[in-house]
TITORMAR-408161 format. One record per residue: x, y, z of N, C-alpha, C, O, CB in turn; residue number from 1. Coordinates in steps of 0.001 Angstrom, whole numbers. Last residue first. Glycine has a CB too. Layout:
<<X,Y,Z>,<X,Y,Z>,<X,Y,Z>,<X,Y,Z>,<X,Y,Z>,NUM>,
...
end
This chain:
<<-19903,13680,-17599>,<-18805,14426,-18251>,<-17879,13492,-18972>,<-16902,13935,-19576>,<-18015,15245,-17231>,85>,
<<-21719,12234,-16144>,<-22065,12547,-17534>,<-20962,13298,-18279>,<-21086,13527,-19482>,<-23330,13361,-17569>,84>,
<<-20707,12158,-13605>,<-20779,10903,-14343>,<-21045,11155,-15826>,<-20632,10360,-16671>,<-21869,10001,-13756>,83>,
<<-21115,14790,-12771>,<-19750,14311,-12968>,<-19736,13028,-13817>,<-18849,12844,-14650>,<-19072,14058,-11604>,82>,
<<-23923,14769,-12561>,<-23265,15670,-13499>,<-21839,15203,-13801>,<-21409,15219,-14954>,<-23249,17099,-12940>,81>,
<<-24271,12888,-10513>,<-24828,12623,-11841>,<-24157,13486,-12893>,<-23853,13014,-13988>,<-26338,12866,-11850>,80>,
<<-23001,14271,-8403>,<-22449,13001,-8869>,<-22982,12633,-10257>,<-22232,12122,-11089>,<-22773,11888,-7871>,79>,
<<-24738,16468,-8128>,<-23317,16684,-8455>,<-22711,15404,-9036>,<-21996,15447,-10036>,<-22520,17134,-7192>,78>,
<<-27144,15171,-7451>,<-27065,16022,-8646>,<-25614,16213,-9082>,<-25302,16130,-10270>,<-27721,17392,-8379>,77>,
<<-26449,13770,-5021>,<-26899,13070,-6226>,<-26723,13911,-7485>,<-26205,13418,-8487>,<-28354,12670,-6082>,76>,
<<-25677,14438,-2473>,<-24847,14909,-3578>,<-25216,14270,-4911>,<-24397,14228,-5829>,<-23400,14640,-3278>,75>,
<<-27557,13236,-790>,<-27325,14679,-693>,<-26577,15225,-1917>,<-26827,16353,-2344>,<-26537,14994,578>,74>,
<<-27310,10507,-1549>,<-28574,11221,-1732>,<-28364,12730,-1742>,<-28917,13432,-2590>,<-29562,10841,-633>,73>,
<<-24669,9953,-823>,<-25099,9774,-2215>,<-26397,10511,-2499>,<-26563,11079,-3578>,<-25269,8293,-2531>,72>,
<<-24811,10469,1940>,<-23932,11273,1075>,<-24375,11158,-379>,<-24446,12163,-1088>,<-22453,10824,1222>,71>,
<<-26631,8435,2731>,<-26926,9847,2982>,<-26104,10751,2054>,<-26639,11685,1456>,<-26643,10200,4458>,70>,
<<-25247,6109,2025>,<-26553,6391,1433>,<-26912,7870,1565>,<-27432,8479,630>,<-27631,5526,2092>,69>,
<<-23029,6389,3763>,<-22850,6418,2312>,<-24163,6733,1605>,<-24184,7543,678>,<-22293,5081,1816>,68>,
<<-24271,6135,6284>,<-23537,7356,5942>,<-23394,7491,4421>,<-23608,8567,3863>,<-22142,7355,6615>,67>,
<<-25271,3520,6052>,<-26194,4639,6256>,<-25541,5964,5885>,<-26165,6817,5253>,<-26671,4680,7711>,66>,
<<-22845,2117,5791>,<-23838,2079,4708>,<-24817,3231,4838>,<-25162,3861,3838>,<-24598,741,4710>,65>,
<<-21684,2651,8307>,<-21048,3131,7079>,<-22045,3175,5928>,<-22091,4149,5176>,<-19857,2238,6710>,64>,
<<-23567,1337,9984>,<-23291,2768,10154>,<-22657,3356,8883>,<-23049,4435,8437>,<-22360,2997,11372>,63>,
<<-23317,-1287,9168>,<-24593,-610,8926>,<-24411,910,9029>,<-25013,1671,8272>,<-25672,-1099,9933>,62>,
<<-20151,-1980,7627>,<-21031,-1832,8790>,<-22302,-1101,8388>,<-22338,-388,7385>,<-20313,-1076,9933>,61>,
<<-18877,-4382,5493>,<-19398,-3014,5585>,<-20363,-2947,6761>,<-21280,-3761,6873>,<-20107,-2580,4252>,60>,
<<-16203,-6484,6662>,<-17564,-6293,6178>,<-18003,-4839,6372>,<-17556,-4160,7296>,<-18531,-7248,6902>,59>,
<<-12856,-6146,5527>,<-13806,-6071,6622>,<-15206,-5887,6037>,<-15370,-5205,5024>,<-13446,-4910,7602>,58>,
<<-11006,-8519,3656>,<-11665,-7230,3760>,<-12658,-7274,4908>,<-13226,-8322,5214>,<-12367,-6854,2436>,57>,
<<-7845,-9978,3274>,<-9151,-10049,3909>,<-9735,-8644,3998>,<-9042,-7697,4370>,<-9053,-10702,5314>,56>,
<<-6130,-10978,397>,<-6325,-9951,1418>,<-7742,-10050,1969>,<-8709,-10188,1219>,<-6058,-8534,839>,55>,
<<-5770,-12661,-1671>,<-5901,-13280,-361>,<-6145,-12262,752>,<-6342,-12634,1908>,<-4666,-14082,-53>,54>,
<<-5623,-11070,-3879>,<-6532,-12209,-3947>,<-6767,-12811,-2565>,<-7818,-13397,-2305>,<-5979,-13273,-4896>,53>,
<<-3637,-9253,-3266>,<-5018,-8763,-3330>,<-6029,-9895,-3386>,<-7178,-9712,-2985>,<-5198,-7865,-4536>,52>,
<<-1319,-10301,-856>,<-1790,-10441,-2228>,<-3255,-10032,-2269>,<-4032,-10423,-1399>,<-1596,-11902,-2753>,51>,
<<34,-8029,1461>,<-853,-9166,1184>,<-1265,-9142,-277>,<-1523,-8084,-850>,<-2106,-9135,2101>,50>,
<<3460,-7070,1030>,<2059,-6768,1276>,<1229,-7995,922>,<1669,-8875,182>,<1599,-5525,460>,49>,
<<6446,-7893,2760>,<5601,-8068,1586>,<4176,-7680,1959>,<3736,-7933,3080>,<5664,-9535,1052>,48>,
<<8372,-5478,4509>,<7446,-6607,4544>,<6664,-6681,3238>,<6270,-5657,2681>,<6482,-6488,5743>,47>,
<<11279,-4371,5883>,<10533,-4399,4621>,<9682,-5653,4646>,<10199,-6761,4787>,<11493,-4374,3359>,46>,
<<12469,-2312,8400>,<11837,-3601,8110>,<11060,-3458,6813>,<10269,-2528,6659>,<10900,-4063,9284>,45>,
<<15438,-912,9522>,<14291,-741,8637>,<13770,-2130,8318>,<14549,-3029,7999>,<14670,52,7327>,44>,
<<16754,-58,12757>,<16653,-908,11580>,<15411,-541,10776>,<14467,59,11291>,<16617,-2394,11982>,43>,
<<16657,1251,15090>,<17987,1113,14508>,<17957,265,13239>,<19006,-92,12704>,<18944,500,15524>,42>,
<<14401,1326,16661>,<14722,2499,15854>,<16104,2447,15219>,<16660,3481,14852>,<14616,3726,16694>,41>,
<<13327,-795,17883>,<14542,-262,18508>,<15102,933,17737>,<16139,1487,18102>,<15604,-1354,18607>,40>,
<<11228,-1330,16162>,<10925,-779,17484>,<12160,-240,18180>,<12056,683,18988>,<10278,-1832,18350>,39>,
<<11991,-207,12804>,<11911,-1212,13861>,<11678,-546,15205>,<11904,653,15364>,<13187,-2062,13902>,38>,
<<9934,1336,10425>,<11065,1492,11331>,<10904,458,12430>,<9800,262,12938>,<11148,2949,11918>,37>,
<<8924,-118,7294>,<8671,319,8669>,<9974,505,9408>,<10992,-94,9061>,<7784,-686,9410>,36>,
<<7322,-493,4310>,<8610,-129,4887>,<8330,475,6250>,<7594,1455,6364>,<9408,868,3965>,35>,
<<5718,-2962,2395>,<5605,-2000,3497>,<6994,-1758,4052>,<7762,-2700,4246>,<4633,-2513,4618>,34>,
<<5573,-3157,-1201>,<6050,-3641,92>,<5796,-2568,1121>,<5672,-1392,778>,<7556,-4019,43>,33>,
<<4372,-4177,-4393>,<4335,-3229,-3282>,<4810,-3915,-2007>,<4503,-5081,-1756>,<2910,-2654,-3093>,32>,
<<6205,-4995,-7329>,<5393,-5424,-6187>,<5461,-4379,-5088>,<6506,-3762,-4880>,<5866,-6798,-5655>,31>,
<<8060,-4162,-9171>,<6711,-3606,-9250>,<5802,-3998,-8100>,<4742,-3400,-7914>,<6081,-4024,-10518>,30>,
<<9842,-7228,-9113>,<9800,-5815,-9508>,<8357,-5342,-9683>,<7535,-6043,-10274>,<10592,-5595,-10814>,29>,
<<8989,-9390,-6319>,<9213,-9147,-7738>,<9178,-7648,-8047>,<8550,-6882,-7316>,<8164,-9888,-8578>,28>,
<<9900,-11572,-3866>,<9588,-10160,-4102>,<9967,-9858,-5541>,<11116,-10042,-5943>,<10349,-9207,-3092>,27>,
<<10431,-14094,-2670>,<9472,-13961,-3769>,<8967,-12523,-3911>,<7768,-12285,-4057>,<8290,-14906,-3553>,26>,
<<12485,-14498,-984>,<11264,-13937,-395>,<10150,-13747,-1422>,<9057,-13294,-1083>,<11574,-12609,265>,25>,
<<14360,-15482,-2815>,<13994,-16297,-1651>,<12675,-15824,-1034>,<11851,-16636,-615>,<15113,-16253,-596>,24>,
<<14573,-13271,-4531>,<14066,-14554,-5032>,<13576,-15433,-3881>,<12514,-16049,-3964>,<15159,-15291,-5833>,23>,
<<15646,-11382,-2802>,<14319,-11122,-3376>,<13725,-12395,-3971>,<12510,-12588,-3926>,<14401,-10025,-4455>,22>,
<<18098,-12677,-2259>,<17147,-12426,-1178>,<15747,-12170,-1726>,<14767,-12679,-1183>,<17604,-11237,-331>,21>,
<<19360,-12719,-4771>,<19101,-13989,-4080>,<18077,-13817,-2946>,<17274,-14718,-2702>,<20417,-14561,-3517>,20>,
<<19482,-9909,-5385>,<18682,-10841,-6177>,<18353,-12121,-5420>,<17205,-12566,-5419>,<19409,-11182,-7455>,19>,
<<19192,-7461,-2758>,<19986,-8433,-3521>,<19094,-9491,-4182>,<18086,-9913,-3614>,<21015,-9115,-2603>,18>,
<<17569,-4489,-3193>,<17419,-5783,-2520>,<18208,-6792,-3352>,<17922,-6962,-4537>,<15883,-6210,-2371>,17>,
<<19015,-1244,-2898>,<18672,-2400,-3728>,<18545,-3636,-2859>,<19305,-3822,-1909>,<19728,-2623,-4830>,16>,
<<17627,1641,-1600>,<18564,545,-1327>,<18098,-637,-2167>,<16919,-990,-2148>,<18623,177,227>,15>,
<<17248,5161,-1893>,<16933,3827,-2368>,<18041,2850,-1974>,<19226,3182,-2007>,<16732,3833,-3893>,14>,
<<15553,8076,-958>,<16780,7301,-833>,<16422,5852,-1127>,<15394,5364,-657>,<17431,7461,594>,13>,
<<13741,10419,-3035>,<13844,9281,-2123>,<15267,8749,-2057>,<16070,8944,-2970>,<12895,8169,-2552>,12>,
<<13208,12229,-4961>,<13260,12736,-3592>,<13468,11625,-2564>,<13381,11866,-1360>,<11986,13489,-3276>,11>,
<<15142,10624,-7347>,<14134,11652,-7131>,<14306,12219,-5739>,<15399,12643,-5362>,<12706,11089,-7326>,10>,
<<17140,8665,-5705>,<16266,8524,-6869>,<15114,9483,-6663>,<14200,9196,-5889>,<15759,7039,-7058>,9>,
<<20347,8018,-4355>,<19236,8959,-4514>,<18472,8634,-5793>,<19072,8361,-6833>,<19748,10426,-4543>,8>,
<<21382,5105,-2457>,<21539,6102,-3509>,<20257,6905,-3668>,<19203,6510,-3169>,<21921,5433,-4838>,7>,
<<23267,3229,-223>,<22042,4010,-383>,<22303,5024,-1489>,<23318,5721,-1472>,<21613,4719,967>,6>,
<<24748,104,-780>,<24920,1550,-791>,<23571,2217,-1006>,<22812,1809,-1884>,<25922,1979,-1885>,5>,
<<25001,-2759,1351>,<24416,-2076,200>,<24663,-576,337>,<24773,-57,1448>,<22890,-2381,80>,4>,
<<26589,-5667,2368>,<26544,-4212,2532>,<26024,-3598,1239>,<26543,-3880,159>,<27955,-3634,2900>,3>,
<<25115,-8630,3476>,<25707,-7919,2366>,<25554,-6425,2615>,<24488,-5973,3032>,<25055,-8336,1021>,2>,
<<25272,-11722,5136>,<25011,-10297,5200>,<25757,-9628,4060>,<26879,-10005,3723>,<25430,-9703,6573>,1>,
end
């Protein structure tokens, strides 16, 4: 266990992840992580996010496709104008 100091960066409070721990967990600079409050509300949990190559996506539902088709048709003129700018 290592004690870290919380410091200010802009509007956020920041805690550094020790090098040996980030290497062990394969967390690299610039990588996105999820920050959550633990269920006992006394701890912060940092989880690696899924790699975009391995992230599972949900199939598009027929309801969503119908909604999207409707929106694209209703706003066709506006979208064409924006595309031409």
